[in-house]
N, C-alpha and C positions, 0 to 999 in steps of 0.2 A: 504493500499500499504506500503510495506517495503522499507525503504531507507537504502542505504549503508552509513557506517559512512565514515567520511574523510579519516580516517586511511586505511580502506579497499579500498578505491579509489586509495588512494596514493600507496599503495602496489601494487594493480593491475597495475597501470600505469608504475610503476617502473619494475615490471616483464615483461610488454610488451615492454618497452624500451630496457630491457636486451635481450629479444628475437630478436627484430630487430637489435640491434647492433651486436649480435652474428651471425645472418644470413649475414649481410653485412659484417662482418669480415671474415666469411668463404669464402663468394663469392669473396671479395677482394684477399684472400690468393690463391684461385683457379686461378683467373685471373692473379696474379703475377706468379704463377707456370707455367701456359701455356705461359706467356710471355718470361719467362725465357728458357723453352724448345725451343720456336720457334727462340729466339735469338742464343741459342747454336746451333741450326740446321743451321741456316744462316750463322754462323761463320764458322762451319765445312765444309760447302759447299764451302765457299770461299777459304779453305784451301786444297781442294781436288786436288790431282794430276790426271789431265785429260789425260796424255800421254797415248796413246794406246787406248783410248776411241772412241767409234763411236759417233761423234759430233751430229749427227741427233737424235739418240737414246737419248743421254743425254738431249738434248733440250726437247724431248717429255717427258722424265721422270720428268723433272724440272717443265715444264708446268702442268704435271697431279699431281704432289705433292703440288704446289702451295704455300700457306702460312702455310701448316700443318707441324707440328713438326714431322720429321720422316727420313727414309731412304728407298731407292729404290735400288734393284739390278736387272740387267736385263742380262741374260746369255743364251749363246746357249746351249739348253737342250740336245743336241747331241754329242757336242765336248767340252763343258766347256769354251768356249771363252767368256770373260766378254766384253760385250757392254758398259755397263756404271754401275757405282756405286755411287749413289748420297748420300752424307753424309759418306764418308768412315770411319770416326772415329766411328759412330755407327755401320757400317755394317761389318767392319773388326775387329775392336779392342773391341767392346763391345758385350756383350751377353745379351738376354732378355729372360724372361720366355716365352716359346713358346706356353702357353695356350692351347686351343684345337687342335692345328695342331699337338699335341702328339697323338692324336687319330689315326693318319696314322701309327705311330709306333706299337701302340697297336693292331690295325687291322692287320697289316702285321704279327706280331708275332702270333696273334691268328689263323690266316689262316695257318701259317707254322707249327704250333703246333697242328693242327686239333682241336682246340677249337671253330673255326668258321666253320660251314659246307660250302660246295660248293654253296649252295643256300643263304648263309649269315645269317642263323639263328645261334644261339649260341648253340653249341653241348650239349644235354642233358639238356638244359635250356629253358623254355617257356618264350619268350619276346615279346612284342607287335611290336617291329620293327626288321627289318633286317638289314644287314650291309649297304646297299646302302642308305636307309633312316636314318640310325643312323648317317652316315657321312654327307650326305646332311643337315640334321637339327642339327647335333653336339650334339646328345643325350648323356648326360654323364652317365646315368644308364646302357647303353648298354656296354660301354667300361669298366665301372667298375666291371660288371659282368665277362667280359671276363678277366680282369686283376686279379680279385680274384683268378682264376684258373691258371693263368700264373705265377704270382710271380714277384718280382722286379728284380730279378737276370736275368731272361730270359727276361724281358723287356729291361734292360741295354744292354744285349748282342746284341739285335736286333736293339737298337738306335745306338749302335757303328757300326753295320753293314751297316745302313742307312747313316753314316756320322756324327752323333752327339758325342759330348764328346771328340773330338780332332780336331785339325787344319785341315783345308781342304788342306792345302798346297799351296794356292795361292802365286804367286810370288809378295808379298807385306809384309811390315814390320809389327811386333806387332800383329799379329794375334791371337785372343783369342782361347782356346781350348773349352770354354764353361764349363758346369757341369752337372754331372749325379747324380741321387738320390740315392746314395749308402746308403743302410741301412733304407730306408724309406719303410715301408710297408703300408702306408695309401693309400686307393683306390683312392684317388685324383690324384696320380701320372699317372695314366692310362687315366684319363680324362682332368685334368686341368694342368698337367705337374708340379705339385708341386715340388720344389727342383730341376728342370731342368733349365739350361741356354743354349740358343741356339744363334747363331749369324744368321743374314740374310743369309749370304753365306752358312752355314750349311744347312739351309732350302731350299735354292735354289739347292744345291746338291742333298738333299733327294727327293724332288719332281721331279727333273729331272730323277733320278735313277727308280723312280716308274712308270714314264711315257714313258721312252725311252727304255725300254726293260731289265733293270736291270744293267746299267752300272753306277758306282759310279764314278763320273768325278772329276778332279782336276781343279778348276776354274783357268783361266790363262789369264793374260793381255798380249796382243801382242802389245809391245810399239814401236818397230821399223818397218819400212817398210819391211824389210827382214823377221822378225818374222811373220808379217802378211801374206806376200806371201807364206811362207812355213807352215803355221799353220796346225797342225794335231790334236792337242788336247793331253791330257794325261789321260789314264785310270787309276784309282786307283785299282779298283777291279770290278769283277762280283758279283752281289748281291748273297750271299751263303745262299739262302732261298729255300724253297720248291718250286718247279717250279711253275711259274704263280701266286704265292701268292700275289706278290706286284700288279700284273696286276688287280687282283680281287678288288682292291681298287678303280679302275678307275671309274666305274659306279657311285659310290656314290660321287666321286670327281666332276665329270660332273654334277650330281643332285645338288650339293651344289650351282653351278652357273646357273643351269636351274630353279630350282625350291625352293632352301633351302636358306641357311644363306648368299649366295653371289648371289642371284637371280638379283641383281641390274645390272649384266653384260648382254649385249645383247646377245641372243641365238646364233647368227650366228658365233660367234668366237669360239664355242665349247671349252670353257676353263675348265680344270681340276684343281680344287683347294680346299683349305681347310682353313677356316677362323678361327680366334682365338681372344677372348676378355677376359681380366681379369685385376685385379688390381695388379701392380707390381712395386716396387721402389717408392711407394708412389703416383702413377698416374695410370690411365687407359693406357693399351697397346692394340692396334688393329693390327692384323696380317692377311696377305693373302698371302699364298704360292701357286704358281700355275705354270702350263705349258699350252701351246697352240700352234697350234691346237691339240686337245687330240689324234686324230687318227694319227698324224705325228708331234709331237712337235718340234717347232722351237726355241721358246722362253720360257724360265723360268723367271718368274717375281715374285720377293717377295717384299712386302711392309710392313713396320712396322711403325706405327705412335704412339705417344705418347701424353698424355694431357686429360683434363677432358672429351672431347668429342670424343676420339679415341675409335674406335670399329672396330672389323673386317670386317663388312659390308662396313664401309667407305674406309677401305684399299682396299678392293675389287673393290670399285668404282674408286679409283685412278688407279689400276692395269687395269680395264676395259678400262680407257681413253687411256693408254699405248696400249693395244692390238687394240683398234679401229684405232689409228693413224697409228700403224705399220702393219695393216691388209694386205697392199698391198705387203708386204715383205714376207707374210706366203708362205712357200713352195719354196722359192727362196735361196737355200743354195749355197753361193759362196765359201765355204770353202772346202778344200780337205778332203778326208776321214780321220777319227780318227784312228790311228794305234797304238795300245799299244804293247810294246815289251813284248811278252808272249811267248818266244820261247822255245820249249822242243824237246828232240829227241825221235822220235817214234820207232816202232819195226823195221821199214824200214830204220832207221839210218838218215832220212831227217828231217829238221827242220820245225817247223810250226810256224805261228804267228797269233795272233788274230786281225782280221780286223772288223772294225765298219765303215759302210758307211751310211751317211744320206740318200742316194737314195735306199738303201736296204730295202725291206719290213721288218717290225719289227725292223730293225737296231740291230738285236741280233748277238752275236760274233759268227763267223763261222771260220773254219780252212782253211787256204789256204796253200797248200803244195809246196814247190819249191826246185829244185836241185841247184838253183843258190845261190851264196853266197848273203846274204842280206846287205844292206848298214846300217849303224848304225841308229837306230830309237830312239824315245823318250822312255825311260824306265819306266816300269810300276812299281808303287810304291807298298809298302807292305799293309798288311791288318790286322785289329785287330782280326778277326776271321779266317782269311784264310791264305794261304801261299802267296797270290799275284798272284796266277795262276787262270786262268778261269776254273771253275770246269767242268770236264768231265761228261758225262752221267752216268758213273759208280760211280763217287765220289758224285753225285747229291742225294737229298733224294726221288727222284720219286721212287714210288713203282714199281717193276718190272712188264712189261706187261701192263702198264696203259699209255695212252696218256695224254697230256695236257687236251684235250677236255673232257675226262672221269673224270679227277680230278676236273676240272672246268668247267661245262657245260656252253654254251653260254647262256647268259641272255639278255632279251629285255626289256628295260624300256621305257614306253611311258608316258612322262609328257609334258603337254602343247603341244607345236609344234615339240618338238624334240623326235625322235626315236633313242635310244641309244643301240647299240650292243656291248657286252663285255662279256668276255675278248677276247682280241686278241690271235692268236696262235702264239706260240714261234717257229720260224723255227730253227731246229737243224740239 
């Protein structure tokens, strides 16, 4: 029998002690960081300006967030009206790495640039997943392959179109513009959002535009009784993308909640969303950007949490609690039609204006012609890629002679109990 010397035993004990001490020290540091983030969240929430917020929605969001360190934005997906912003410091004035939610931008760009086929496959590339499952399961390789053919400049242009990289225009002080990955050609920008920073408000605007028919909204807090009564909303621009490209993302977003990374959400709410999980700023970040019901979105809910246990699926669970509690309000739009000032003079000399109504099928912009002088309306803001006007059929990128159905055939996805039929047809 071989015996260890006293020195060997002593060295081994010291090594074991160092390992245990290091483990405890790391655990203590993580716990301290989590506690600091929770304390910061609590302090920020106490300083939130709740004027103009829907008190019921705020209560629901606070209860759903619980003790997690994070922020919640609940917005009307059709008009941009803010119902509540929990932790306004993080939601308005801070920006976070958007992690895998950037895949929505890569997907929209790939579809518009014909790099993704109408059936969801990558053009001229063999890959085991299509777009729907790649979004649902948040597959990195799929979007990196699309991105390698897309290039960073075009990705950035589409990110700007979808509302990233510039302030949303909310009527609140100190809004951050976020950050775009200029000069970064690493493939991770298409899948992991390296060098991106986005605010929860920007993500709410982006996911609303994808699900509401292509309207990039300006988030607005209606603070006075008069503002609430006369609220119409403000349209920043119509998405200047290949027709229905953004809509082709919706099946995969529903899939995420139905059978993918956000499947913790009950099926009956038909949520269209995208999770994100990554390490940023020295800690984990968990994101969920969503809208529901997917066939007629009323709410856009964005949840971002931070801390050692933060992950996208847990942020999705928080959003799920919000949707569950607000389910009785689905489909009950009390707000007036969102009307954007987009007047132009046609060949007949009459003025037209773009009208978006929550009750209209597809909520897509249509032209209303009137001989009557129009009262002053909310003015449409400018666009990073367009002139601030709704693109006409002539100005759009649709190939001549092809309908939306021909460009993007209807796809039926059957997963579990849910049958999903997408994309929806754009009324023009």
